[in-house]
FIVEX-522274 format. One line per 10 residues: number of its first residue (from 1); their letters; for each residue x, y, z of N, C-alpha, C, O. Coordinates in Angstrom, 3 decimals, decimal comma, padded with zeros to 6 digits. Layout:
<nodes>
NUM = A = X Y Z X Y Z X Y Z X Y Z | ... $
</nodes>
This chain:
<nodes>
1 = XXXXXXXXXX = 003,827 038,817 008,988 005,011 038,069 008,620 004,605 036,697 008,108 003,816 036,011 008,758 | 005,126 036,277 006,953 004,720 035,024 006,311 004,995 033,816 007,185 004,205 032,873 007,210 | 006,088 033,837 007,887 006,463 032,690 008,709 005,406 032,400 009,769 005,104 031,237 010,036 | 004,858 033,411 010,357 003,866 033,227 011,403 002,554 032,675 010,839 001,794 032,030 011,562 | 002,289 032,919 009,573 001,047 032,483 008,965 001,104 031,021 008,512 000,057 030,387 008,382 | 002,268 030,485 008,276 002,417 029,125 007,814 002,656 028,194 008,987 003,370 028,545 009,926 | 002,055 026,991 008,940 002,350 026,041 010,002 003,810 025,619 009,929 004,427 025,713 008,868 | 004,370 025,156 011,039 005,769 024,726 011,011 005,943 023,540 010,074 005,023 022,745 009,881 | 007,124 023,434 009,500 007,389 022,322 008,594 007,539 021,044 009,406 008,284 020,986 010,384 | 006,826 020,044 008,980 006,949 018,705 009,528 007,114 017,760 008,353 006,853 018,125 007,206 $
11 = XXXXXXXXXX = 007,544 016,555 008,642 007,672 015,554 007,583 006,309 015,303 006,928 006,223 015,151 005,710 | 005,255 015,261 007,730 003,933 015,003 007,168 003,427 016,177 006,332 002,741 015,975 005,330 | 003,761 017,394 006,737 003,385 018,552 005,911 004,144 018,502 004,586 003,573 018,780 003,531 | 005,433 018,148 004,639 006,209 018,043 003,411 005,599 016,974 002,501 005,455 017,184 001,296 | 005,243 015,828 003,084 004,627 014,748 002,298 003,306 015,234 001,686 003,028 014,963 000,518 | 002,495 015,949 002,471 001,208 016,450 001,982 001,404 017,469 000,863 000,676 017,443 -000,129 | 002,372 018,362 001,010 002,650 019,354 -000,040 003,113 018,666 -001,320 002,689 019,029 -002,417 | 003,982 017,674 -001,173 004,433 016,913 -002,342 003,259 016,192 -003,001 003,118 016,199 -004,224 | 002,430 015,577 -002,182 001,281 014,845 -002,719 000,346 015,770 -003,497 -000,146 015,414 -004,568 | 000,107 016,959 -002,943 -000,746 017,933 -003,642 -000,138 018,304 -004,990 -000,845 018,374 -005,995 $
21 = XXXXXXXXXX = 001,170 018,540 -005,010 001,843 018,911 -006,261 001,789 017,778 -007,282 001,748 018,016 -008,489 | 001,789 016,546 -006,782 001,779 015,375 -007,658 000,371 014,845 -007,926 000,193 013,878 -008,666 | -000,625 015,489 -007,316 -002,025 015,075 -007,458 -002,209 013,604 -007,077 -002,763 012,804 -007,831 | -001,724 013,287 -005,879 -001,882 011,942 -005,356 -002,098 012,026 -003,852 -001,947 013,095 -003,260 | -002,445 010,924 -003,241 -002,636 010,900 -001,800 -001,304 010,826 -001,078 -000,376 010,175 -001,561 | -001,191 011,485 000,077 000,063 011,447 000,832 000,522 010,025 001,152 001,721 009,747 001,187 | -000,443 009,123 001,387 -000,095 007,743 001,712 000,573 007,015 000,545 001,153 005,945 000,728 | 000,490 007,591 -000,646 001,103 006,974 -001,824 002,591 007,299 -001,954 003,277 006,721 -002,797 | 003,094 008,214 -001,129 004,498 008,611 -001,205 005,260 007,968 -000,053 005,055 008,315 001,110 | 006,130 007,039 -000,384 006,991 006,387 000,600 008,280 007,191 000,731 008,656 007,927 -000,182 $
31 = XXXXXXXXXX = 008,943 007,050 001,849 010,149 007,822 002,115 011,249 007,660 001,087 011,970 008,615 000,797 | 011,389 006,470 000,534 012,467 006,207 -000,411 012,076 006,293 -001,874 012,904 006,040 -002,748 | 010,825 006,647 -002,157 010,383 006,769 -003,549 011,094 007,918 -004,243 011,221 009,008 -003,684 | 011,557 007,671 -005,460 012,164 008,731 -006,261 011,049 009,677 -006,702 010,130 009,275 -007,415 | 011,136 010,925 -006,275 010,077 011,889 -006,560 009,910 012,156 -008,045 008,797 012,420 -008,499 | 010,988 012,092 -008,807 010,857 012,297 -010,253 010,118 011,122 -010,893 009,389 011,312 -011,867 | 010,298 009,914 -010,360 009,552 008,763 -010,873 008,060 008,902 -010,586 007,229 008,348 -011,305 | 007,728 009,643 -009,533 006,325 009,881 -009,198 005,724 011,030 -010,007 004,520 011,277 -009,941 | 006,562 011,729 -010,768 006,065 012,805 -011,628 006,480 014,201 -011,222 006,020 015,175 -011,819 | 007,346 014,328 -010,211 007,781 015,662 -009,800 008,824 016,185 -010,776 009,925 015,643 -010,876 $
41 = XXXXXXXXXX = 008,468 017,243 -011,495 009,410 017,858 -012,422 010,042 019,078 -011,751 009,662 019,459 -010,644 | 010,996 019,671 -012,430 011,741 020,778 -011,825 010,851 021,987 -011,546 011,076 022,697 -010,566 | 009,863 022,233 -012,373 008,981 023,382 -012,143 008,163 023,210 -010,868 008,038 024,145 -010,078 | 007,612 022,024 -010,669 006,841 021,769 -009,444 007,756 021,802 -008,227 007,384 022,330 -007,179 | 008,939 021,245 -008,364 009,899 021,250 -007,257 010,268 022,679 -006,880 010,311 023,017 -005,697 | 010,536 023,522 -007,878 010,877 024,917 -007,606 009,712 025,638 -006,930 009,929 026,441 -006,023 | 008,487 025,363 -007,357 007,315 025,993 -006,748 007,194 025,601 -005,278 006,872 026,441 -004,438 | 007,450 024,335 -004,964 007,417 023,891 -003,563 008,498 024,576 -002,749 008,239 025,069 -001,651 | 009,710 024,608 -003,287 010,826 025,237 -002,568 010,536 026,716 -002,340 010,820 027,247 -001,266 | 009,976 027,379 -003,336 009,623 028,796 -003,184 008,584 028,980 -002,079 008,716 029,882 -001,252 $
51 = XXXXXXXXXX = 007,562 028,141 -002,056 006,522 028,238 -001,022 007,133 028,033 000,359 006,829 028,773 001,294 | 007,995 027,028 000,486 008,615 026,751 001,787 009,571 027,870 002,186 009,664 028,220 003,363 | 010,281 028,429 001,209 011,195 029,536 001,491 010,413 030,761 001,967 010,817 031,435 002,914 | 009,302 031,039 001,310 008,465 032,163 001,731 007,927 031,945 003,137 007,619 032,907 003,841 | 007,813 030,692 003,550 007,365 030,364 004,895 008,485 030,368 005,916 008,253 030,100 007,095 | 009,713 030,673 005,471 010,822 030,796 006,395 011,830 029,657 006,389 012,809 029,699 007,133 | 011,608 028,638 005,560 012,521 027,501 005,507 013,447 027,658 004,310 013,024 027,495 003,165 | 014,702 027,974 004,571 015,671 028,222 003,505 016,295 026,908 003,043 017,136 026,334 003,734 | 015,877 026,440 001,874 016,379 025,189 001,322 017,212 025,454 000,082 016,926 026,373 -000,685 | 018,240 024,647 -000,108 019,097 024,737 -001,279 018,551 023,777 -002,333 018,558 022,562 -002,138 $
61 = XXXXXXXXXX = 018,075 024,336 -003,459 017,468 023,509 -004,502 018,442 022,454 -005,020 018,040 021,322 -005,291 | 019,712 022,812 -005,158 020,712 021,857 -005,632 020,859 020,673 -004,695 021,017 019,536 -005,139 | 020,806 020,941 -003,402 020,910 019,865 -002,413 019,692 018,954 -002,491 019,819 017,736 -002,364 | 018,518 019,532 -002,698 017,314 018,720 -002,846 017,384 017,870 -004,112 016,971 016,711 -004,110 | 017,903 018,445 -005,183 018,001 017,714 -006,452 018,911 016,497 -006,333 018,727 015,512 -007,048 | 019,886 016,560 -005,442 020,793 015,426 -005,229 020,134 014,315 -004,425 020,618 013,183 -004,430 | 019,050 014,615 -003,740 018,372 013,659 -002,860 016,879 013,652 -003,187 016,082 014,131 -002,380 | 016,477 013,127 -004,338 015,085 013,273 -004,790 014,099 012,273 -004,171 013,340 011,612 -004,879 | 014,127 012,177 -002,845 013,167 011,346 -002,128 012,616 012,149 -000,955 013,207 013,151 -000,554 | 011,502 011,715 -000,414 010,967 012,368 000,782 011,984 012,281 001,911 012,208 013,267 002,614 $
71 = XXXXXXXXXX = 012,597 011,127 002,096 013,606 010,980 003,141 014,757 011,965 002,942 015,210 012,603 003,892 | 015,220 012,080 001,708 016,318 012,997 001,406 015,931 014,441 001,621 016,688 015,211 002,212 | 014,752 014,815 001,144 014,299 016,196 001,304 014,084 016,521 002,772 014,396 017,627 003,215 | 013,552 015,565 003,533 013,322 015,834 004,944 014,648 016,014 005,677 014,749 016,861 006,564 | 015,660 015,234 005,321 016,980 015,388 005,947 017,540 016,785 005,675 018,115 017,409 006,567 | 017,374 017,271 004,452 017,829 018,616 004,095 017,050 019,652 004,916 017,636 020,602 005,436 | 015,745 019,467 005,028 014,911 020,410 005,782 015,289 020,413 007,261 015,350 021,474 007,881 | 015,540 019,238 007,829 015,932 019,184 009,240 017,238 019,931 009,480 017,372 020,649 010,472 | 018,200 019,765 008,578 019,467 020,499 008,725 019,231 021,996 008,622 019,816 022,768 009,381 | 018,382 022,417 007,692 018,098 023,850 007,523 017,418 024,411 008,770 017,736 025,519 009,203 $
81 = XXXXXXX = 016,493 023,660 009,345 015,795 024,129 010,545 016,742 024,176 011,742 016,666 025,100 012,551 | 017,623 023,203 011,862 018,599 023,193 012,958 019,562 024,362 012,821 019,895 025,020 013,807 | 020,009 024,619 011,599 020,922 025,740 011,341 020,256 027,064 011,715 020,882 027,925 012,335 | 018,994 027,223 011,339 018,269 028,456 011,650 018,086 028,605 013,163 018,203 029,706 013,702 | 017,800 027,497 013,843 017,567 027,544 015,281 018,830 027,900 016,066 018,759 028,485 017,147 | 019,991 027,536 015,503 021,252 027,784 016,201 021,983 029,010 015,674 023,158 029,227 015,973 | 021,275 029,803 014,892 021,883 031,044 014,430 022,562 030,859 013,152 023,133 031,806 012,613 $
</nodes>
């Protein structure tokens, strides 16, 4: 099962995945930085969402697009994880 093979989603894992996609160091991404200003385009964003979805985290791409920051994406992920945990 894919979920068991992937580490649990954490804010730092999300930051690291974003940094890898943007070819930069995780420390270069601040919580309020606009991800598109850092170079995240829709194709890279979709690839990240697909990877996270395959790992068991169901995220709404439209909701992420409305909040294009690490802080915004993490808030969406926390809600998705809470929803999954509570059925």
